[in-house]
C-alpha positions, 0 to 999 in steps of 0.5 A: 190434806194439810192446807199448809202443805198444799200451799207449797204447790203454789211455789214455782219450783223448777224441775229437772228437764226431761231429755226429750227431743225438741223442735228447733226453729232453725232446722225448720227454716232451713228445710222450708227454704229448701223444699217449700213449693212457693219459694221454689216456684218464685225462684224458677220465675226469677230464673226464667226472667233472667233469660229475657234481657239478652233476648230483648236486646238482640237483633231480630232474626235475619231473613234469607231469601232464595229466588229465581227469575225465568224468561220465556217459560215459568220453569226454573232457570229458563233463559238463564245466560241468554236473557238479562232478566233470567237469574237465580239469586240469594238475598239476606235481610237484617232489620235494624231498630233505631239506635238505642231501642235495643238497649232500652228493651234490654234494660226494661227486661233487666228491671223486670228480672230485678223486680222478680228477684225482689218478689222471690225474696219477698216470697222467702220472707213471707214463707219464713215469717208464716213458719215462725208464726206457726212455730211460736203459736205451737210453742205457746199452745204447749206452754198454755196447756202445760200451765192449765194442766198444772193448775187443773191438778191444783184445782182438783186438790182444792175441790177435794179439800172443799169436799172434806171441809163440807163433810165436816160441816166447815164449808158451804155446799156452794163452795163445791159447786164453784170449784166444780164450775171452775174445773169445767171452765178450765177443761173447756179451755184445755180442750180448745188449746189441745184441739188447736195443736194439730192445726198448727202442726199441720200448718208447719208441715204444709210449709215444709211440703210434708204430709200434714199429719207428720208428727212434730216434737214440742218446740223449745221453750220461748225465751224473749230477749229485748229488741236489739234495734231501734225504730229508727234503725228499722225505718232506715232498713226499710228505706234502703233495702226492704224487698217490697220497696226495692221491687216497687222502685224497679217497677218505677224504673221499668216504666220510665225506660218504657216511656223512653222507648215509646219516645224512640218509636217516633224514629224509624226502624230500617232493614238492610238487604244484600243479594247475589244473582247468578246470571249464567254465562252473563256477568253476575248481578248484585243488589243492596238496599235499605227499607225504612219504616216511616211513623206516618200515623204517629198521631194515632200510634206513637203519640198515644203510646207516649201518653200511655207510658207517661201515665203509667210512670205517674201511677208507678210512682204513686204505687211506690209512695203508697207502699212506702207509707203503708210499710212504714206504718206497719213497721212502726205499729209492729215495733210498738206492739213488740215493745209493749208486749215486752214491757208487759211480760216484764211486769207480769214476770217480776211483779204481777204473777209473783204478787198474785202467787203470794196473795193466793198463798195468803188467802189459802192460809187464811182459809185454813184458819177460817178468816176468809171464805172459799170464794176468796181463795178461788178468786185469787187462784183464777186471778193467778191463772189468768196472769200466768196465761196473760204472760204467755199471751204477751210472749206470743204477741211479742214473737209474732210482731218480730216475725212480721217485722222480719218479713217487712224489713228483711232484718234478722231479729229472731236469732 
């Protein structure tokens, strides 16, 4: 084969796209939100806790008492109408918590339900983020396999050229061995990449609650676009509405309300009772009374309870601060990673890969005239291949960083 013709294979020539069905991320996200068991379970837990505030703020169930008093004989109604102590009666009792306790209990339950709602949002974001990361890894694997397969074919042509030149006495045998070694290295990389594709497909299927061996089409080609938000915008979003911090804040509110309720326990609850007693031919008898629960052992019960809740409040506030610090660091770290990966992608696509391609073509032309040896051509080829794969690595890192930023902030960065 003429080496000048072969050098044309190194030029990147766009081919007419095949009319194949591609896997779209938005379709997968929609299905995951509707079917993922983790999301559905979190939704049900939130719906369950939504029922608690009205229960917690309600009065205790009243007590209905039926009774009789007999005189002269234990049988019912003995002496009724004759003896003043004989009667048949009904009494209703209602326990009443000290004013403010029921409201606090309802607010505590509302805070717990609000925290569970944020937990539900966190579960949604987590599942979607994992789905997107699996999708991007699958797209990366297909792209890397395509690149390696293309360059593997080119390496096979180099090997045939080297064998022809060796047969003609124009090349050393070591050139053949080096080309065969490079082919074997590429084949091992291809095998590793191909093996990982079913794993990523199984991961996506599991997140969609499908059978893990369900077939999946190839994802659409990734087209990185620059970030549309600044780091300050994301930090503001974290402070204002990050589900993790909102949940921690609601837990702080819950402990503060519980502390107020513990202080209210110094005040007694009471029970109001009213009754009617039938006396037969004698005038009926009525009864009303109020019973108080006295906090007589407050130094062993109420006081330690207040101290416990005060410590819980302090711990919840520290948990909030720790979550805020950790989240802020992670957001900044992922943002800087995304920025760096995007800059490196631009460098690879506009400078490094084109220059490596030119160096490859130049060395190939020089190899044809005998100006350079096969090792130089091989080194330039492997460098170009590494740079192409490095571009895809940085593209994957960019999309993974954005997916993790979405999970932490709730901001839609990947349209």
